[in-house]
C-alpha positions in Angstrom: -47.6 202.0 20.8 -48.4 202.9 17.4 -49.4 206.1 15.3 -50.6 209.1 17.2 -53.1 211.3 15.6 -55.3 214.0 16.7 -58.9 215.0 15.3 -60.3 218.2 17.1 -64.0 219.0 16.8 -64.2 222.7 16.6 -68.0 224.3 17.5 -68.9 227.3 15.6 -68.6 230.5 16.8 -71.4 233.2 18.4 -74.3 233.4 15.1 -75.7 236.6 14.5 -79.4 235.6 15.6 -80.9 238.4 17.5 -84.1 236.4 17.0 -83.3 233.7 19.3 -84.5 231.5 16.1 -83.3 228.0 16.1 -81.5 227.9 13.0 -80.4 224.2 12.1 -79.6 223.6 9.1 -81.0 227.3 7.7 -79.3 229.2 5.3 -78.4 232.8 5.7 -76.9 232.5 9.7 -73.4 234.1 10.2 -71.1 235.0 12.5 -71.4 238.0 14.9 -68.5 240.2 15.2 -68.1 238.7 18.3 -67.9 235.0 16.4 -65.4 236.2 14.2 -63.2 237.3 17.2 -63.7 234.0 18.5 -63.0 232.4 15.1 -59.5 234.5 15.2 -59.0 233.4 18.7 -59.0 229.7 17.5 -56.3 230.3 14.8 -54.0 232.3 17.4 -54.3 229.2 19.9 -54.3 226.4 17.6 -52.4 227.3 14.3 -48.8 226.7 15.8 -49.9 223.0 15.9 -49.2 220.1 13.7 -52.6 220.2 12.0 -52.2 219.2 8.7 -56.1 218.9 7.8 -59.3 221.0 8.2 -62.8 219.9 7.1 -66.0 221.9 7.8 -69.8 221.4 8.1 -71.1 222.9 4.5 -72.8 225.7 7.0 -71.9 229.4 7.0 -71.2 229.9 10.2 -68.8 226.5 10.1 -67.0 227.5 7.1 -66.2 231.2 8.6 -64.9 229.6 11.8 -62.6 227.3 10.3 -61.5 230.2 7.4 -59.3 232.1 10.2 -57.4 228.7 11.2 -56.8 227.4 7.5 -55.6 230.7 6.3 -52.9 230.1 9.1 -52.2 226.7 8.2 -52.4 227.7 4.4 -55.1 224.7 4.0 -58.5 224.4 2.1 -60.7 223.4 3.8 -62.8 220.2 3.1 -66.7 220.8 3.1 -68.2 217.6 4.3 -72.3 217.3 4.8 -71.8 214.8 7.0 -70.7 217.2 9.9 -73.6 219.3 9.4 -76.0 220.3 12.2 -78.7 218.1 13.3 -81.9 217.5 11.5 -84.8 219.3 14.1 -88.3 219.4 13.4 -87.8 222.6 15.8 -86.2 224.4 12.9 -87.3 228.1 12.3 -88.6 228.0 16.2 -88.1 231.6 17.7 -86.7 230.3 21.2 -86.1 233.5 22.7 -88.7 233.2 25.3 -87.5 230.1 26.5 -89.8 227.3 28.0 -92.7 230.1 27.1 -92.4 228.6 23.8 -93.9 225.7 24.2 -96.5 227.3 26.1 -97.1 229.8 22.9 -97.0 226.6 20.1 -98.5 223.8 22.5 -98.7 222.0 18.7 -95.0 221.7 19.6 -95.2 219.1 22.2 -96.3 216.4 20.6 -92.6 215.9 19.4 -91.2 215.4 22.8 -92.5 211.8 23.2 -89.6 209.8 23.3 -86.3 211.8 24.3 -84.4 208.6 23.7 -84.5 208.7 20.1 -84.9 211.8 20.0 -88.6 211.9 18.3 -88.4 216.0 17.4 -85.0 215.0 15.3 -82.8 213.3 13.7 -81.5 210.1 15.6 -78.6 210.5 18.1 -77.3 206.7 16.4 -77.4 208.8 12.9 -75.8 211.6 14.0 -72.8 209.8 15.9 -72.6 207.2 12.8 -71.8 210.3 10.7 -69.7 212.2 12.6 -67.6 209.4 13.4 -67.1 208.4 9.6 -65.8 212.1 8.7 -64.0 211.8 11.9 -62.1 208.6 11.1 -61.3 210.0 7.5 -60.0 212.7 9.0 -57.7 210.6 10.8 -56.5 208.9 7.8 -55.7 212.0 6.2 -54.0 213.2 9.1 -51.8 210.5 10.2 -49.2 211.1 12.6 -50.3 214.8 12.9 -53.6 216.8 13.5 -57.0 217.5 11.9 -59.1 219.6 13.0 -63.2 218.9 12.1 -65.4 222.6 12.4 -69.4 221.2 13.3 -72.1 221.7 15.7 -73.1 221.2 19.2 -75.2 218.7 19.2 -73.2 216.3 16.9 -70.3 217.0 18.3 -71.8 216.5 22.0 -73.2 213.2 20.7 -70.0 212.0 19.4 -68.2 212.4 22.6 -71.1 210.7 24.8 -70.8 207.5 22.1 -67.3 207.6 22.8 -67.2 208.0 26.4 -70.1 204.5 26.2 -72.3 207.5 28.2 -76.4 207.8 27.7 -77.6 210.0 24.9 -80.4 211.3 27.3 -78.9 214.7 28.5 -80.7 218.2 28.9 -79.3 220.4 26.2 -78.1 223.1 29.3 -75.4 220.1 30.4 -73.5 219.8 27.6 -69.7 220.2 27.6 -69.3 222.1 24.3 -69.4 226.0 24.3 -68.4 228.4 21.1 -65.7 227.7 19.7 -64.4 224.9 22.2 -62.1 221.9 21.1 -63.3 218.6 21.7 -60.4 216.2 21.0 -60.4 213.2 19.9 -56.8 211.1 20.5 -56.0 208.0 18.1 -53.5 205.4 18.9 -53.4 204.1 15.2 -57.2 203.3 14.6 -58.1 203.0 18.2 -59.5 206.3 20.4 -57.3 206.3 23.5 -57.9 209.7 25.0 -61.3 212.2 24.6 -60.0 215.6 25.8 -61.7 219.1 26.2 -61.0 222.6 26.0 -61.8 226.5 25.6 -60.2 228.5 23.9 -62.2 231.1 23.4 -64.2 230.8 26.9 -63.2 234.0 27.7 -65.2 235.9 24.9 -68.0 234.0 25.6 -71.2 235.6 27.0 -72.5 234.3 30.3 -76.0 233.6 28.9 -74.2 231.8 25.7 -72.0 229.0 28.2 -75.1 226.3 28.4 -77.3 227.5 25.5 -78.1 225.3 23.1 -77.5 227.4 20.4 -76.2 230.7 19.4 -78.1 234.5 19.7 -76.0 237.1 19.5 -77.0 240.0 19.0 -80.5 238.9 21.3 -81.4 240.8 24.6 -79.1 238.6 27.1 -82.6 238.0 29.0 -84.2 236.1 25.8 -81.0 234.0 25.3 -81.7 230.7 25.7 
């Protein structure tokens, strides 16, 4: 057996998003009060592990999620644009009304012709490629120890599907990647030997947000997607 290294992919916490906007890569979306509690839970839960490296997406919600953990560890997070949220033609659309959004904006349907690519956003292969490049860099920095990469639901889930050799085709509500969850990639030298999943902040997540494709903290419960 070679050198074991673990890279944890940490999804950000709940975002203050009362309008239910699919914010994507938009600036100005910060953690809610509950999201900050989730981030602190992560620091409390894994802050005693052998983590020697933290890197985050450049978006505010990811940097704010990683900050408490980095403070506990005494580390300066590295901002990595490769682990940013996926690009989407639906960015900025209000999905607070769920499926009714497409009835109100039928022009959105023209982007739905190829769910395998997907036609409405950044190709899955490109997401997996950039994420894995960052993961391998984090592994190199933390060789023999552990690293945390703070990213977003779809990039993390796409990476897991790739590593587990599963189809990219899925419904967003089937993603096993809740708020502040950890998708942990275990390496033996450079070889992936296991992918683990855990939810250190699972008890803090509102029921309506557990399977939501994006976080809408502050929205009425019936409006959450």
